DRENPABA-458515 format. One line per 3 residues: number of its first residue (from 0); their letters; for each residue x, y, z of N, C-alpha, C. Coordinates in Angstrom, 3 decimals. Example, Ala and Ser with C-alpha at 12.3 -4.5 7.8 and 13.67 -1.06 7.14 Angstrom:
<lumlums>
0> AS> 13.190,-5.690,7.800,12.300,-4.500,7.800,13.200,-3.300,7.800  12.850,-2.250,7.080,13.670,-1.060,7.140,12.900,0.030,7.870
</lumlums>
This chain:
<lumlums>
0> MAF> 0.837,-1.179,0.000,0.000,0.000,0.000,0.884,1.244,0.000  0.557,2.187,-0.805,1.319,3.435,-0.890,0.592,4.515,-0.094  1.344,5.475,0.373,0.780,6.579,1.136,1.031,7.888,0.416
3> EIQ> 0.166,8.877,0.665,0.378,10.216,0.144,-0.033,11.236,1.191  0.557,12.403,1.107,0.268,13.472,2.059,-0.690,14.455,1.401  -1.824,14.655,2.042,-2.873,15.528,1.534,-2.553,17.004,1.800
6> PDC> -3.232,17.920,1.095,-2.992,19.356,1.273,-3.264,19.905,2.671  -3.964,19.166,3.530,-4.200,19.669,4.884,-2.987,19.477,5.802  -1.850,19.087,5.231,-0.573,19.003,5.954,-0.202,20.393,6.477
9> IAC> 0.206,20.451,7.748,0.587,21.745,8.352,2.101,21.943,8.374  2.829,21.066,7.676,4.285,21.155,7.534,5.020,21.196,8.877  4.580,20.343,9.802,5.217,20.309,11.122,6.502,19.486,11.117
12> GAC> 6.640,18.562,10.173,7.843,17.754,10.059,7.839,16.467,10.851  6.762,16.184,11.581,6.703,14.961,12.389,6.848,13.716,11.519  6.237,13.716,10.365,6.297,12.557,9.478,7.710,12.319,8.961
15> ADA> 8.392,13.386,8.589,9.761,13.264,8.088,10.687,12.722,9.170  10.495,13.172,10.396,11.304,12.688,11.516,11.044,11.206,11.798  9.824,10.751,11.572,9.446,9.372,11.874,9.790,8.388,10.763
18> CPA> 10.074,8.876,9.583,10.298,7.995,8.430,11.674,7.329,8.490  11.713,5.994,8.656,12.995,5.305,8.739,13.739,5.235,7.400  13.029,5.445,6.305,13.645,5.369,4.982,14.087,6.734,4.459
21> GAI> 13.732,7.798,5.168,14.077,9.141,4.695,13.352,9.516,3.415  12.152,8.991,3.249,11.387,9.193,2.017,10.525,10.450,2.012  10.492,11.194,3.117,9.611,12.355,3.205,10.445,13.628,3.301
24> SMG> 10.102,14.589,2.434,10.802,15.868,2.442,9.819,16.990,2.129  10.242,18.203,2.420,9.382,19.365,2.196,9.260,19.646,0.709  8.029,19.789,0.258,7.760,20.148,-1.129,7.481,21.639,-1.224
27> DAH> 6.825,22.070,-2.277,6.510,23.484,-2.469,5.527,24.002,-1.422  4.482,23.231,-1.134,3.443,23.697,-0.217,3.366,22.895,1.072  3.748,21.633,1.022,3.693,20.750,2.193,4.675,19.604,1.983
30> YEI> 4.786,18.740,2.982,5.686,17.591,2.862,5.167,16.624,1.810  6.101,15.896,1.180,5.762,14.941,0.139,6.518,13.642,0.367  5.939,12.541,-0.081,6.559,11.226,0.059,7.147,10.808,-1.287
33> NQD> 8.429,10.451,-1.274,9.076,9.913,-2.469,8.680,8.445,-2.565  7.844,8.104,-3.529,7.316,6.746,-3.646,8.400,5.724,-3.990  9.495,6.156,-4.601,10.577,5.241,-4.937,11.388,4.841,-3.707
36> TCI> 11.383,5.690,-2.684,12.151,5.442,-1.463,11.290,4.881,-0.341  10.013,5.178,-0.356,9.081,4.762,0.696,9.028,3.235,0.808  9.093,2.732,2.038,9.026,1.284,2.275,7.641,0.850,2.768
39> QCG> 6.678,1.730,2.699,5.280,1.474,3.076,5.123,0.904,4.494  5.894,1.417,5.432,5.821,0.920,6.811,4.678,1.559,7.601  4.241,2.759,7.203,3.141,3.434,7.878,3.531,4.225,9.107
42> ACV> 4.809,4.320,9.410,5.250,5.075,10.589,4.807,6.534,10.521  4.779,7.098,9.352,4.392,8.501,9.176,2.928,8.734,9.511  2.085,7.768,9.191,0.639,7.893,9.423,0.351,8.107,10.908
45> DTC> 1.014,7.349,11.742,0.775,7.415,13.182,1.265,8.708,13.821  2.199,9.395,13.184,2.763,10.613,13.789,2.103,11.895,13.294  1.311,11.827,12.247,0.708,13.031,11.671,-0.415,13.559,12.565
48> PTG> -0.261,14.793,13.093,-1.280,15.329,14.004,-2.592,15.724,13.323  -2.576,15.901,12.014,-3.802,16.298,11.303,-4.436,15.173,10.490  -3.812,14.003,10.472,-4.346,12.898,9.691,-4.231,13.133,8.208
51> AIV> -3.225,13.902,7.789,-3.077,14.263,6.380,-2.436,13.180,5.528  -1.967,12.095,6.149,-1.333,11.026,5.380,-2.321,9.877,5.255  -2.621,9.535,3.985,-3.623,8.517,3.701,-3.087,7.482,2.715
54> EK> -3.740,6.321,2.667,-3.395,5.322,1.677,-3.785,5.838,0.303  -2.950,5.579,-0.637,-3.163,6.035,-2.008,-3.903,4.976,-2.795
</lumlums>
């Protein structure tokens, strides 16, 4: 299962800090997940305070 970060991301960085693969970085408007690097572990989902990370 792949994950994506929705526009309601508040750019707090919690997801990037939690990602063991280093697949999350700041984009133009909010954080984004590099699908080629993501290992689909879901660690980012549990740390997002706004629930902006969803299954794609």
